Each structure stands twice: as structure tokens, then as C-alpha cells.
Backbone of each chain as nested JSON, in Angstrom:
{
  "chains": [
    {"id": "A", "residues": [
      {"number": 1, "name": "UNK", "atoms": {"N": [110.985, 99.741, 78.777], "CA": [109.701, 99.172, 78.96], "C": [109.543, 98.021, 79.185]}},
      {"number": 2, "name": "UNK", "atoms": {"N": [108.608, 97.363, 79.97], "CA": [108.166, 96.006, 80.364], "C": [107.913, 95.131, 79.411]}},
      {"number": 3, "name": "UNK", "atoms": {"N": [108.309, 93.883, 79.309], "CA": [107.656, 93.211, 77.956], "C": [106.798, 92.008, 78.795]}},
      {"number": 4, "name": "UNK", "atoms": {"N": [105.674, 91.625, 77.764], "CA": [104.881, 90.333, 78.339], "C": [105.686, 89.186, 78.747]}},
      {"number": 5, "name": "UNK", "atoms": {"N": [106.936, 88.858, 78.105], "CA": [107.662, 87.981, 78.321], "C": [108.518, 87.851, 79.769]}},
      {"number": 6, "name": "UNK", "atoms": {"N": [108.612, 89.104, 80.093], "CA": [109.38, 89.668, 81.384], "C": [108.382, 89.042, 82.545]}},
      {"number": 7, "name": "UNK", "atoms": {"N": [107.412, 89.642, 82.175], "CA": [106.142, 89.677, 83.276], "C": [105.87, 88.102, 83.654]}},
      {"number": 8, "name": "UNK", "atoms": {"N": [105.905, 87.44, 82.569], "CA": [105.86, 85.978, 82.717], "C": [106.902, 85.253, 83.575]}},
      {"number": 9, "name": "UNK", "atoms": {"N": [107.94, 85.87, 83.292], "CA": [109.173, 85.301, 83.886], "C": [109.177, 85.721, 85.386]}},
      {"number": 10, "name": "UNK", "atoms": {"N": [108.419, 86.798, 85.298], "CA": [108.421, 87.249, 86.95], "C": [107.452, 86.539, 87.76]}},
      {"number": 11, "name": "UNK", "atoms": {"N": [106.598, 86.245, 87.25], "CA": [105.329, 85.515, 87.799], "C": [105.88, 84.145, 88.306]}},
      {"number": 12, "name": "UNK", "atoms": {"N": [106.026, 83.489, 87.005], "CA": [106.634, 82.136, 87.239], "C": [107.944, 81.614, 88.26]}},
      {"number": 13, "name": "UNK", "atoms": {"N": [108.731, 82.932, 88.038], "CA": [109.882, 82.834, 89.005], "C": [109.308, 82.962, 90.694]}},
      {"number": 14, "name": "UNK", "atoms": {"N": [108.362, 83.749, 90.757], "CA": [107.823, 84.344, 91.941], "C": [106.787, 83.592, 92.85]}},
      {"number": 15, "name": "UNK", "atoms": {"N": [106.033, 82.742, 91.8], "CA": [104.689, 81.795, 92.283], "C": [105.187, 80.318, 91.849]}},
      {"number": 16, "name": "UNK", "atoms": {"N": [105.436, 79.732, 92.838], "CA": [105.964, 78.16, 92.379], "C": [105.101, 77.62, 91.939]}},
      {"number": 17, "name": "UNK", "atoms": {"N": [105.499, 76.686, 90.779], "CA": [104.391, 75.975, 89.912], "C": [103.453, 76.5, 89.261]}},
      {"number": 18, "name": "UNK", "atoms": {"N": [103.408, 77.668, 88.616], "CA": [102.676, 78.296, 88.16], "C": [103.294, 78.398, 86.515]}},
      {"number": 19, "name": "UNK", "atoms": {"N": [102.272, 78.767, 85.403], "CA": [102.442, 78.658, 84.208], "C": [101.598, 80.273, 83.89]}},
      {"number": 20, "name": "UNK", "atoms": {"N": [102.145, 81.143, 82.998], "CA": [101.859, 82.333, 82.986], "C": [101.429, 82.572, 81.437]}},
      {"number": 21, "name": "UNK", "atoms": {"N": [100.499, 83.04, 80.987], "CA": [100.621, 83.497, 79.474], "C": [100.218, 85.149, 79.669]}},
      {"number": 22, "name": "UNK", "atoms": {"N": [101.158, 85.897, 79.105], "CA": [101.12, 87.311, 79.19], "C": [100.892, 88.054, 77.907]}},
      {"number": 23, "name": "UNK", "atoms": {"N": [99.98, 88.859, 77.691], "CA": [99.957, 89.674, 76.735], "C": [99.943, 91.382, 76.873]}},
      {"number": 24, "name": "UNK", "atoms": {"N": [100.474, 92.36, 76.279], "CA": [100.303, 93.636, 76.822], "C": [101.024, 94.651, 75.899]}},
      {"number": 25, "name": "UNK", "atoms": {"N": [100.682, 95.651, 76.158], "CA": [101.489, 96.816, 75.303], "C": [102.37, 97.393, 75.853]}},
      {"number": 26, "name": "UNK", "atoms": {"N": [102.864, 97.253, 77.156], "CA": [104.207, 97.737, 77.942], "C": [103.717, 98.707, 79.061]}},
      {"number": 27, "name": "UNK", "atoms": {"N": [102.152, 98.891, 79.222], "CA": [101.713, 99.472, 80.233], "C": [100.505, 98.955, 80.726]}},
      {"number": 28, "name": "UNK", "atoms": {"N": [99.59, 98.116, 80.025], "CA": [98.687, 97.503, 80.25], "C": [98.755, 96.203, 79.864]}},
      {"number": 29, "name": "UNK", "atoms": {"N": [98.504, 95.122, 80.936], "CA": [98.909, 93.878, 80.612], "C": [97.807, 92.732, 80.904]}},
      {"number": 30, "name": "UNK", "atoms": {"N": [97.538, 91.724, 80.172], "CA": [96.515, 90.65, 80.282], "C": [97.224, 89.198, 80.843]}},
      {"number": 31, "name": "UNK", "atoms": {"N": [97.026, 88.858, 81.842], "CA": [97.744, 87.327, 82.121], "C": [96.701, 86.445, 82.407]}},
      {"number": 32, "name": "UNK", "atoms": {"N": [97.082, 85.332, 81.828], "CA": [96.271, 83.991, 82.375], "C": [97.096, 83.363, 83.08]}},
      {"number": 33, "name": "UNK", "atoms": {"N": [97.187, 82.603, 84.273], "CA": [97.721, 82.347, 85.329], "C": [97.315, 81.197, 85.945]}},
      {"number": 34, "name": "UNK", "atoms": {"N": [98.03, 80.134, 85.702], "CA": [97.463, 78.457, 86.17], "C": [98.466, 77.943, 87.213]}},
      {"number": 35, "name": "UNK", "atoms": {"N": [97.9, 77.608, 88.231], "CA": [98.985, 77.076, 89.389], "C": [98.092, 76.219, 90.43]}},
      {"number": 36, "name": "UNK", "atoms": {"N": [98.535, 75.146, 90.73], "CA": [98.013, 74.318, 91.532], "C": [97.731, 74.945, 92.979]}},
      {"number": 37, "name": "UNK", "atoms": {"N": [98.694, 75.705, 93.455], "CA": [98.416, 76.316, 94.64], "C": [97.219, 77.39, 94.816]}},
      {"number": 38, "name": "UNK", "atoms": {"N": [96.524, 77.855, 93.639], "CA": [95.367, 78.286, 93.737], "C": [94.367, 77.393, 94.458]}},
      {"number": 39, "name": "UNK", "atoms": {"N": [94.477, 76.642, 94.449], "CA": [93.237, 75.399, 95.013], "C": [92.699, 75.783, 96.289]}},
      {"number": 40, "name": "UNK", "atoms": {"N": [91.63, 76.045, 96.23], "CA": [90.691, 76.282, 97.767], "C": [91.105, 77.896, 98.102]}},
      {"number": 41, "name": "UNK", "atoms": {"N": [91.693, 78.818, 97.201], "CA": [91.774, 80.186, 97.476], "C": [90.784, 81.149, 96.353]}},
      {"number": 42, "name": "UNK", "atoms": {"N": [89.974, 82.145, 97.255], "CA": [89.069, 82.805, 96.416], "C": [89.858, 83.639, 95.519]}},
      {"number": 43, "name": "UNK", "atoms": {"N": [88.945, 84.692, 94.721], "CA": [90.007, 85.197, 93.688], "C": [90.922, 86.39, 94.267]}},
      {"number": 44, "name": "UNK", "atoms": {"N": [90.2, 86.765, 95.246], "CA": [91.085, 87.777, 95.794], "C": [92.415, 87.387, 96.256]}},
      {"number": 45, "name": "UNK", "atoms": {"N": [92.272, 86.307, 96.965], "CA": [93.571, 85.459, 97.588], "C": [94.583, 85.163, 96.464]}},
      {"number": 46, "name": "UNK", "atoms": {"N": [94.161, 84.68, 95.312], "CA": [94.812, 84.502, 94.057], "C": [95.318, 85.554, 93.563]}},
      {"number": 47, "name": "UNK", "atoms": {"N": [94.817, 86.731, 93.197], "CA": [95.289, 87.92, 92.775], "C": [96.367, 88.378, 93.743]}},
      {"number": 48, "name": "UNK", "atoms": {"N": [96.069, 88.095, 95.129], "CA": [97.208, 88.62, 95.971], "C": [98.529, 87.776, 95.892]}},
      {"number": 49, "name": "UNK", "atoms": {"N": [98.182, 86.77, 95.427], "CA": [99.536, 85.434, 95.626], "C": [100.099, 85.996, 94.241]}},
      {"number": 50, "name": "UNK", "atoms": {"N": [99.612, 86.58, 93.228], "CA": [100.385, 86.936, 91.944], "C": [101.111, 88.419, 91.958]}},
      {"number": 51, "name": "UNK", "atoms": {"N": [100.309, 89.339, 92.969], "CA": [100.778, 90.566, 93.402], "C": [102.078, 90.133, 94.223]}},
      {"number": 52, "name": "UNK", "atoms": {"N": [102.101, 89.434, 94.904], "CA": [103.418, 88.99, 95.958], "C": [104.264, 88.352, 94.97]}},
      {"number": 53, "name": "UNK", "atoms": {"N": [104.02, 87.681, 94.334], "CA": [105.006, 87.061, 93.164], "C": [105.87, 88.207, 92.458]}},
      {"number": 54, "name": "UNK", "atoms": {"N": [104.987, 89.014, 92.178], "CA": [105.695, 90.375, 91.331], "C": [106.238, 91.336, 92.438]}},
      {"number": 55, "name": "UNK", "atoms": {"N": [105.88, 91.546, 93.458], "CA": [106.746, 92.079, 94.418], "C": [106.55, 93.771, 94.12]}},
      {"number": 56, "name": "UNK", "atoms": {"N": [107.956, 94.259, 94.354], "CA": [107.786, 95.674, 93.881], "C": [107.862, 96.1, 92.428]}},
      {"number": 57, "name": "UNK", "atoms": {"N": [107.988, 94.984, 91.626], "CA": [107.623, 95.361, 90.365], "C": [106.446, 95.924, 89.851]}},
      {"number": 58, "name": "UNK", "atoms": {"N": [105.406, 95.731, 90.839], "CA": [104.097, 96.323, 90.448], "C": [104.132, 97.391, 90.709]}},
      {"number": 59, "name": "UNK", "atoms": {"N": [104.895, 97.955, 91.626], "CA": [104.906, 99.375, 91.686], "C": [105.676, 99.947, 90.918]}},
      {"number": 60, "name": "UNK", "atoms": {"N": [106.791, 99.608, 90.384], "CA": [107.901, 100.401, 89.636], "C": [107.41, 100.221, 88.017]}},
      {"number": 61, "name": "UNK", "atoms": {"N": [107.183, 98.874, 87.673], "CA": [107.125, 98.772, 85.996], "C": [105.839, 98.342, 85.54]}},
      {"number": 62, "name": "UNK", "atoms": {"N": [105.015, 97.683, 86.403], "CA": [103.818, 97.678, 85.67], "C": [102.618, 98.656, 85.962]}},
      {"number": 63, "name": "UNK", "atoms": {"N": [101.988, 99.074, 85.241], "CA": [100.821, 99.981, 85.415], "C": [99.676, 99.207, 85.655]}},
      {"number": 64, "name": "UNK", "atoms": {"N": [99.438, 98.592, 84.92], "CA": [98.099, 97.703, 85.04], "C": [97.95, 96.305, 84.637]}},
      {"number": 65, "name": "UNK", "atoms": {"N": [97.405, 95.374, 85.486], "CA": [97.764, 93.854, 85.059], "C": [96.381, 93.547, 85.345]}},
      {"number": 66, "name": "UNK", "atoms": {"N": [95.475, 92.775, 84.313], "CA": [94.445, 92.133, 84.457], "C": [94.76, 90.653, 84.223]}},
      {"number": 67, "name": "UNK", "atoms": {"N": [94.1, 90.001, 85.52], "CA": [94.514, 88.45, 85.722], "C": [93.156, 87.667, 85.622]}},
      {"number": 68, "name": "UNK", "atoms": {"N": [93.529, 86.556, 85.025], "CA": [92.396, 85.081, 84.984], "C": [93.496, 84.296, 85.576]}},
      {"number": 69, "name": "UNK", "atoms": {"N": [92.9, 83.697, 86.866], "CA": [93.452, 82.73, 87.864], "C": [93.068, 81.41, 87.648]}},
      {"number": 70, "name": "UNK", "atoms": {"N": [93.503, 80.346, 87.368], "CA": [92.716, 78.815, 87.525], "C": [93.888, 77.787, 88.219]}},
      {"number": 71, "name": "UNK", "atoms": {"N": [93.199, 77.036, 88.58], "CA": [93.866, 75.965, 88.779], "C": [94.094, 75.024, 87.707]}},
      {"number": 72, "name": "UNK", "atoms": {"N": [95.032, 73.911, 87.609], "CA": [95.002, 73.193, 86.581], "C": [94.086, 72.426, 86.219]}},
      {"number": 73, "name": "UNK", "atoms": {"N": [93.226, 72.17, 87.107], "CA": [91.659, 71.098, 86.85], "C": [90.664, 72.461, 86.228]}},
      {"number": 74, "name": "UNK", "atoms": {"N": [90.838, 73.4, 86.864], "CA": [89.56, 74.341, 86.449], "C": [89.768, 74.77, 84.992]}},
      {"number": 75, "name": "UNK", "atoms": {"N": [91.084, 74.989, 84.686], "CA": [91.462, 75.279, 83.448], "C": [90.881, 74.325, 81.985]}},
      {"number": 76, "name": "UNK", "atoms": {"N": [90.943, 72.861, 82.863], "CA": [90.655, 72.102, 81.661], "C": [89.279, 71.999, 81.531]}},
      {"number": 77, "name": "UNK", "atoms": {"N": [88.193, 72.432, 82.435], "CA": [86.975, 72.245, 82.272], "C": [86.488, 73.651, 81.474]}}
    ]},
    {"id": "B", "residues": [
      {"number": 1, "name": "UNK", "atoms": {"N": [95.691, 113.215, 112.639], "CA": [95.243, 112.007, 112.297], "C": [96.24, 111.501, 111.138]}},
      {"number": 2, "name": "UNK", "atoms": {"N": [96.775, 110.188, 111.218], "CA": [97.722, 109.59, 110.133], "C": [96.574, 109.202, 109.288]}},
      {"number": 3, "name": "UNK", "atoms": {"N": [97.496, 108.835, 107.853], "CA": [96.795, 108.326, 106.584], "C": [95.965, 107.03, 107.088]}},
      {"number": 4, "name": "UNK", "atoms": {"N": [96.434, 106.184, 107.964], "CA": [95.883, 104.834, 108.136], "C": [94.399, 105.343, 108.752]}},
      {"number": 5, "name": "UNK", "atoms": {"N": [94.565, 106.266, 109.683], "CA": [93.293, 106.662, 110.631], "C": [92.105, 107.497, 109.532]}},
      {"number": 6, "name": "UNK", "atoms": {"N": [92.817, 108.135, 108.607], "CA": [91.719, 108.849, 107.378], "C": [91.034, 108.016, 106.769]}},
      {"number": 7, "name": "UNK", "atoms": {"N": [91.678, 106.61, 106.304], "CA": [91.165, 105.937, 105.553], "C": [90.123, 104.935, 106.18]}},
      {"number": 8, "name": "UNK", "atoms": {"N": [90.574, 104.704, 107.649], "CA": [89.534, 103.914, 108.346], "C": [88.408, 104.569, 108.583]}},
      {"number": 9, "name": "UNK", "atoms": {"N": [88.41, 105.898, 108.771], "CA": [87.223, 106.726, 108.927], "C": [86.555, 107.027, 107.655]}},
      {"number": 10, "name": "UNK", "atoms": {"N": [87.18, 106.852, 106.581], "CA": [86.339, 106.97, 105.413], "C": [85.593, 105.471, 105.206]}},
      {"number": 11, "name": "UNK", "atoms": {"N": [86.167, 104.324, 105.543], "CA": [85.552, 103.228, 105.423], "C": [84.642, 103.025, 106.353]}},
      {"number": 12, "name": "UNK", "atoms": {"N": [84.784, 103.604, 107.47], "CA": [83.578, 103.557, 108.633], "C": [82.475, 104.486, 108.235]}},
      {"number": 13, "name": "UNK", "atoms": {"N": [82.61, 105.277, 107.371], "CA": [81.852, 106.499, 107.212], "C": [80.386, 105.817, 106.251]}},
      {"number": 14, "name": "UNK", "atoms": {"N": [81.082, 104.948, 105.437], "CA": [80.291, 104.406, 104.295], "C": [80.412, 103.154, 103.963]}},
      {"number": 15, "name": "UNK", "atoms": {"N": [79.088, 102.235, 103.756], "CA": [79.392, 100.68, 103.731], "C": [79.84, 100.448, 102.26]}},
      {"number": 16, "name": "UNK", "atoms": {"N": [79.278, 101.136, 101.198], "CA": [80.444, 100.819, 99.965], "C": [81.322, 102.066, 99.564]}},
      {"number": 17, "name": "UNK", "atoms": {"N": [82.466, 101.871, 99.479], "CA": [83.538, 102.961, 98.991], "C": [84.277, 102.48, 97.803]}},
      {"number": 18, "name": "UNK", "atoms": {"N": [84.424, 103.304, 96.881], "CA": [85.109, 102.893, 95.658], "C": [86.153, 103.958, 95.641]}},
      {"number": 19, "name": "UNK", "atoms": {"N": [87.571, 103.601, 95.911], "CA": [88.63, 104.529, 95.693], "C": [89.055, 104.382, 94.189]}},
      {"number": 20, "name": "UNK", "atoms": {"N": [88.941, 105.313, 93.322], "CA": [88.866, 105.385, 91.93], "C": [89.892, 106.403, 91.69]}},
      {"number": 21, "name": "UNK", "atoms": {"N": [90.262, 106.33, 89.946], "CA": [90.986, 107.586, 89.26], "C": [89.913, 108.278, 88.813]}},
      {"number": 22, "name": "UNK", "atoms": {"N": [89.902, 109.619, 89.308], "CA": [88.834, 110.385, 88.841], "C": [87.289, 110.041, 89.563]}},
      {"number": 23, "name": "UNK", "atoms": {"N": [86.204, 110.719, 89.176], "CA": [84.961, 110.523, 89.95], "C": [84.096, 109.876, 89.168]}},
      {"number": 24, "name": "UNK", "atoms": {"N": [82.807, 109.623, 89.926], "CA": [82.172, 108.486, 89.318], "C": [81.217, 109.175, 88.126]}},
      {"number": 25, "name": "UNK", "atoms": {"N": [81.413, 110.309, 88.27], "CA": [80.793, 111.194, 87.098], "C": [81.767, 111.48, 85.851]}},
      {"number": 26, "name": "UNK", "atoms": {"N": [83.081, 111.693, 86.165], "CA": [83.955, 111.573, 85.315], "C": [85.237, 110.664, 85.78]}},
      {"number": 27, "name": "UNK", "atoms": {"N": [85.197, 109.565, 85.465], "CA": [86.061, 108.522, 85.555], "C": [87.281, 108.997, 84.679]}},
      {"number": 28, "name": "UNK", "atoms": {"N": [88.705, 108.63, 84.993], "CA": [89.665, 108.894, 84.418], "C": [90.52, 107.782, 83.939]}},
      {"number": 29, "name": "UNK", "atoms": {"N": [89.899, 106.586, 84.055], "CA": [90.78, 105.695, 83.925], "C": [89.604, 104.246, 83.439]}},
      {"number": 30, "name": "UNK", "atoms": {"N": [90.016, 103.474, 82.195], "CA": [89.184, 102.673, 81.784], "C": [88.607, 101.726, 82.953]}},
      {"number": 31, "name": "UNK", "atoms": {"N": [89.474, 101.349, 83.777], "CA": [89.271, 100.349, 85.041], "C": [88.338, 100.911, 85.913]}},
      {"number": 32, "name": "UNK", "atoms": {"N": [88.483, 102.22, 86.096], "CA": [87.652, 102.539, 87.267], "C": [86.235, 102.919, 86.664]}},
      {"number": 33, "name": "UNK", "atoms": {"N": [86.458, 103.255, 85.412], "CA": [85.178, 103.491, 84.901], "C": [84.27, 102.372, 84.631]}},
      {"number": 34, "name": "UNK", "atoms": {"N": [84.902, 101.084, 84.384], "CA": [84.122, 100.032, 84.843], "C": [83.422, 99.365, 85.666]}},
      {"number": 35, "name": "UNK", "atoms": {"N": [84.225, 99.696, 86.907], "CA": [83.465, 99.565, 88.165], "C": [82.14, 100.336, 88.422]}},
      {"number": 36, "name": "UNK", "atoms": {"N": [82.506, 101.832, 88.114], "CA": [81.421, 102.481, 88.283], "C": [80.299, 102.062, 87.313]}},
      {"number": 37, "name": "UNK", "atoms": {"N": [80.264, 101.858, 86.306], "CA": [79.206, 101.389, 85.431], "C": [78.565, 99.965, 86.094]}},
      {"number": 38, "name": "UNK", "atoms": {"N": [79.241, 99.116, 86.692], "CA": [78.761, 97.923, 87.239], "C": [78.401, 98.161, 88.299]}},
      {"number": 39, "name": "UNK", "atoms": {"N": [78.642, 99.232, 89.271], "CA": [77.645, 99.664, 90.593], "C": [76.783, 100.277, 90.424]}},
      {"number": 40, "name": "UNK", "atoms": {"N": [76.929, 101.064, 89.066], "CA": [75.365, 101.918, 88.946], "C": [74.362, 100.974, 88.469]}},
      {"number": 41, "name": "UNK", "atoms": {"N": [74.821, 100.174, 87.555], "CA": [74.202, 98.895, 87.05], "C": [73.25, 98.052, 87.702]}},
      {"number": 42, "name": "UNK", "atoms": {"N": [73.977, 97.702, 89.114], "CA": [73.156, 97.145, 90.253], "C": [72.617, 98.007, 91.319]}},
      {"number": 43, "name": "UNK", "atoms": {"N": [72.711, 99.445, 90.888], "CA": [72.113, 100.502, 91.904], "C": [72.548, 100.45, 93.14]}},
      {"number": 44, "name": "UNK", "atoms": {"N": [73.842, 100.308, 93.314], "CA": [74.474, 100.542, 94.622], "C": [74.598, 101.653, 94.75]}},
      {"number": 45, "name": "UNK", "atoms": {"N": [74.451, 101.905, 96.395], "CA": [74.828, 103.221, 96.893], "C": [76.129, 103.135, 97.582]}},
      {"number": 46, "name": "UNK", "atoms": {"N": [76.76, 104.043, 97.072], "CA": [78.153, 104.081, 97.167], "C": [78.944, 105.684, 97.357]}},
      {"number": 47, "name": "UNK", "atoms": {"N": [80.267, 105.586, 97.991], "CA": [80.998, 106.824, 98.023], "C": [82.006, 106.774, 97.161]}},
      {"number": 48, "name": "UNK", "atoms": {"N": [82.193, 107.67, 96.182], "CA": [83.381, 107.504, 95.069], "C": [84.479, 108.433, 95.793]}},
      {"number": 49, "name": "UNK", "atoms": {"N": [85.896, 108.07, 95.763], "CA": [86.833, 108.905, 96.434], "C": [87.978, 108.863, 95.367]}},
      {"number": 50, "name": "UNK", "atoms": {"N": [88.487, 110.228, 94.856], "CA": [89.343, 110.197, 93.793], "C": [91.036, 110.209, 94.249]}},
      {"number": 51, "name": "UNK", "atoms": {"N": [91.314, 109.176, 94.101], "CA": [92.888, 109.25, 94.52], "C": [93.601, 110.022, 93.506]}},
      {"number": 52, "name": "UNK", "atoms": {"N": [93.267, 110.374, 92.392], "CA": [94.452, 111.515, 91.819], "C": [94.668, 112.675, 92.569]}},
      {"number": 53, "name": "UNK", "atoms": {"N": [93.686, 112.882, 93.484], "CA": [93.409, 114.502, 93.901], "C": [94.522, 114.298, 95.38]}},
      {"number": 54, "name": "UNK", "atoms": {"N": [94.893, 113.204, 95.716], "CA": [95.478, 113.138, 96.87], "C": [96.699, 112.214, 96.847]}},
      {"number": 55, "name": "UNK", "atoms": {"N": [97.837, 112.687, 97.094], "CA": [98.902, 111.547, 96.835], "C": [99.289, 110.877, 97.952]}},
      {"number": 56, "name": "UNK", "atoms": {"N": [98.99, 111.277, 99.117], "CA": [99.344, 110.684, 100.241], "C": [98.156, 109.335, 100.564]}},
      {"number": 57, "name": "UNK", "atoms": {"N": [96.707, 109.91, 100.192], "CA": [95.934, 108.685, 100.18], "C": [96.258, 107.742, 99.113]}},
      {"number": 58, "name": "UNK", "atoms": {"N": [96.735, 108.156, 98.069], "CA": [97.086, 107.125, 97.113], "C": [97.823, 106.139, 97.415]}},
      {"number": 59, "name": "UNK", "atoms": {"N": [99.129, 106.48, 98.045], "CA": [99.992, 105.632, 98.584], "C": [99.86, 105.099, 99.885]}},
      {"number": 60, "name": "UNK", "atoms": {"N": [98.986, 105.858, 100.698], "CA": [98.611, 105.111, 101.97], "C": [97.491, 103.999, 101.694]}},
      {"number": 61, "name": "UNK", "atoms": {"N": [96.623, 103.945, 100.91], "CA": [95.83, 102.869, 100.485], "C": [96.556, 101.59, 99.857]}},
      {"number": 62, "name": "UNK", "atoms": {"N": [97.657, 101.823, 99.316], "CA": [98.465, 100.779, 98.724], "C": [98.906, 99.945, 99.972]}},
      {"number": 63, "name": "UNK", "atoms": {"N": [99.298, 100.641, 101.183], "CA": [100.2, 100.157, 102.222], "C": [99.03, 99.291, 103.027]}},
      {"number": 64, "name": "UNK", "atoms": {"N": [97.656, 100.099, 103.174], "CA": [96.76, 99.739, 104.004], "C": [96.046, 98.629, 103.516]}},
      {"number": 65, "name": "UNK", "atoms": {"N": [95.773, 98.451, 102.193], "CA": [95.482, 97.18, 101.659], "C": [96.26, 96.294, 101.099]}},
      {"number": 66, "name": "UNK", "atoms": {"N": [97.753, 96.489, 101.005], "CA": [98.688, 95.817, 100.526], "C": [98.027, 95.471, 98.834]}},
      {"number": 67, "name": "UNK", "atoms": {"N": [97.652, 96.544, 98.224], "CA": [97.071, 95.877, 96.964], "C": [97.571, 97.247, 96.058]}},
      {"number": 68, "name": "UNK", "atoms": {"N": [98.187, 96.85, 94.951], "CA": [99.116, 97.393, 94.529], "C": [98.566, 98.684, 93.182]}},
      {"number": 69, "name": "UNK", "atoms": {"N": [97.189, 98.571, 92.997], "CA": [96.365, 99.13, 91.953], "C": [95.182, 99.816, 92.142]}},
      {"number": 70, "name": "UNK", "atoms": {"N": [94.608, 100.591, 91.454], "CA": [93.205, 101.166, 91.544], "C": [92.608, 100.673, 90.533]}},
      {"number": 71, "name": "UNK", "atoms": {"N": [91.185, 100.952, 90.59], "CA": [90.23, 101.156, 91.415], "C": [90.445, 99.778, 92.929]}},
      {"number": 72, "name": "UNK", "atoms": {"N": [89.969, 100.474, 93.489], "CA": [89.76, 99.369, 94.937], "C": [88.555, 99.64, 95.661]}},
      {"number": 73, "name": "UNK", "atoms": {"N": [87.746, 98.552, 95.429], "CA": [86.352, 98.623, 96.102], "C": [86.294, 98.159, 97.475]}},
      {"number": 74, "name": "UNK", "atoms": {"N": [85.498, 98.77, 98.293], "CA": [85.477, 97.97, 99.772], "C": [83.88, 97.945, 99.975]}},
      {"number": 75, "name": "UNK", "atoms": {"N": [83.638, 96.805, 100.578], "CA": [82.2, 96.736, 101.136], "C": [82.134, 96.271, 102.559]}},
      {"number": 76, "name": "UNK", "atoms": {"N": [81.652, 97.182, 103.627], "CA": [81.534, 96.957, 104.798], "C": [83.108, 97.158, 105.462]}},
      {"number": 77, "name": "UNK", "atoms": {"N": [84.121, 97.959, 104.868], "CA": [85.372, 98.287, 105.316], "C": [86.301, 97.138, 104.884]}},
      {"number": 78, "name": "UNK", "atoms": {"N": [86.034, 96.213, 103.967], "CA": [86.802, 95.162, 103.594], "C": [86.996, 95.064, 101.923]}},
      {"number": 79, "name": "UNK", "atoms": {"N": [88.443, 95.069, 101.61], "CA": [88.812, 95.204, 100.241], "C": [88.122, 93.786, 99.463]}},
      {"number": 80, "name": "UNK", "atoms": {"N": [87.449, 94.194, 98.5], "CA": [86.701, 93.011, 97.508], "C": [87.566, 93.03, 96.452]}},
      {"number": 81, "name": "UNK", "atoms": {"N": [88.187, 93.923, 95.924], "CA": [89.097, 93.961, 94.898], "C": [89.283, 94.881, 93.837]}},
      {"number": 82, "name": "UNK", "atoms": {"N": [89.822, 94.815, 92.758], "CA": [89.867, 95.664, 91.8], "C": [88.734, 95.354, 90.529]}},
      {"number": 83, "name": "UNK", "atoms": {"N": [89.039, 96.066, 89.3], "CA": [88.328, 95.955, 88.226], "C": [87.828, 94.384, 87.778]}},
      {"number": 84, "name": "UNK", "atoms": {"N": [88.745, 93.248, 87.702], "CA": [88.645, 91.709, 87.453], "C": [87.532, 91.262, 88.406]}},
      {"number": 85, "name": "UNK", "atoms": {"N": [87.965, 91.425, 89.791], "CA": [87.075, 90.97, 90.631], "C": [85.848, 91.226, 90.728]}},
      {"number": 86, "name": "UNK", "atoms": {"N": [85.669, 92.638, 90.914], "CA": [84.327, 93.136, 90.682], "C": [83.605, 92.626, 89.34]}},
      {"number": 87, "name": "UNK", "atoms": {"N": [84.199, 92.733, 88.227], "CA": [83.573, 92.385, 87.122], "C": [83.044, 90.509, 87.232]}},
      {"number": 88, "name": "UNK", "atoms": {"N": [83.947, 89.881, 87.877], "CA": [83.749, 88.535, 87.997], "C": [82.218, 88.265, 88.975]}},
      {"number": 89, "name": "UNK", "atoms": {"N": [82.562, 89.001, 90.172], "CA": [81.572, 88.944, 91.246], "C": [80.011, 89.454, 90.359]}},
      {"number": 90, "name": "UNK", "atoms": {"N": [80.148, 90.316, 89.407], "CA": [78.988, 90.66, 89.132], "C": [78.392, 89.891, 88.052]}},
      {"number": 91, "name": "UNK", "atoms": {"N": [79.268, 89.159, 87.282], "CA": [78.981, 88.468, 86.099], "C": [78.193, 86.938, 86.784]}},
      {"number": 92, "name": "UNK", "atoms": {"N": [78.741, 86.675, 88.218], "CA": [78.253, 85.441, 88.762], "C": [77.26, 85.879, 90.062]}},
      {"number": 93, "name": "UNK", "atoms": {"N": [77.077, 87.055, 90.138], "CA": [75.612, 87.379, 90.967], "C": [76.126, 87.71, 92.231]}},
      {"number": 94, "name": "UNK", "atoms": {"N": [77.335, 87.371, 92.646], "CA": [78.079, 87.554, 94.142], "C": [77.782, 89.215, 94.502]}},
      {"number": 95, "name": "UNK", "atoms": {"N": [77.906, 89.937, 93.442], "CA": [78.265, 91.323, 93.855], "C": [76.858, 91.795, 94.581]}},
      {"number": 96, "name": "UNK", "atoms": {"N": [76.099, 91.526, 93.941], "CA": [74.623, 91.894, 94.442], "C": [74.336, 91.255, 95.659]}},
      {"number": 97, "name": "UNK", "atoms": {"N": [74.797, 90.14, 95.98], "CA": [74.74, 89.295, 97.255], "C": [75.586, 90.329, 98.366]}},
      {"number": 98, "name": "UNK", "atoms": {"N": [76.625, 90.66, 98.025], "CA": [77.334, 91.183, 98.836], "C": [76.757, 92.443, 99.392]}},
      {"number": 99, "name": "UNK", "atoms": {"N": [76.244, 93.47, 98.106], "CA": [75.766, 94.525, 98.574], "C": [74.518, 94.598, 99.572]}},
      {"number": 100, "name": "UNK", "atoms": {"N": [73.759, 93.415, 99.277], "CA": [72.433, 93.468, 99.776], "C": [72.582, 92.802, 101.502]}},
      {"number": 101, "name": "UNK", "atoms": {"N": [73.703, 92.431, 101.945], "CA": [73.985, 92.084, 103.293], "C": [73.679, 93.23, 104.162]}}
    ]}
  ]
}
């Protein structure tokens, strides 16, 4: 079973400059992801970037992932 | 007709299409249920398609949209997103604006 820590590692490894906080029960996960590269991207694009970082793991390991995405500036406000 | 053509046909047939788990009357997943609730709340006219009943469609959509999960909401043939995004757009009023276009 996948752990939240593992998902955090995968996101941070696959999405340069990102910090992720992940919680979950092994099937459904919630993630808050902060990354400067999100600047200028709408929510759909940001979610696609996170999915791209996770790659095939989304198919195999992760049943559901709820995401909140922010740039460092957005998170501060 | 290959699966991409089938999907394109479904998207062409209706301005708002929700690919979901279960049906709008009997959703089978909390996220799909949430999107149905939101769409009903804003009075959207939409076609619901149950991907649990069609394994080829289920996989085909993931490739078509390059999006790994369901539900998937399309407006005018374009992927809007899943539950998180639809919820966000609903809360900031953008969803109704998109539907009104």
C-alpha cells in the first residue's frame, strides 16, 4: 500500500522546485503542492503537471488524489 | 469506429458531458457524486456517461484526455477537470459562466 510520504517524495522528485504535504488512507490522498512553476498556469494545467510528475504511479498505485496547488506567493496570502 | 472516434462523437453530441462512476441518479463514487450535486445545483443540462459499464471507454478516456482519474467533466468538447477543479470553479462562479457560454 502506498504511503502519503511516498507520494510526497514522488511529487517532489518529479516536479522541480515543489514542496508537497500529503495525507491519506492508502487509497484516497489529499495533497497541497507549492511550486513556483505553477505561476501563470490555470488549475487544470497545474493538476496536469502534478499528474505528469507522478506518471505511471497514478495508474497503478494511487486510486484518488485531491490536490490544492499554489505558487509560493499565493500560499502566503 | 475506434474508441477515440466514439468519445469524440459523445462529446459532439452534447455541450456538457460528465464521464463518471455510476449514473447521475446513482453515483458510485464520492467524487462523481459531488460533481453531479454541483451540476444539479447550478441547473446544468448535461449527459452523464457511466464509465464503470465500459472498460474500453474507461481506459480510452484516460488516453484521450491524458487525465488519469474520474469524474471528468467536458464542456463544449474540452476537458474542464475533475472534482477538485469543478468545485473550485463552482465556488468562484466560473462554472456557471462556462455553462452559460
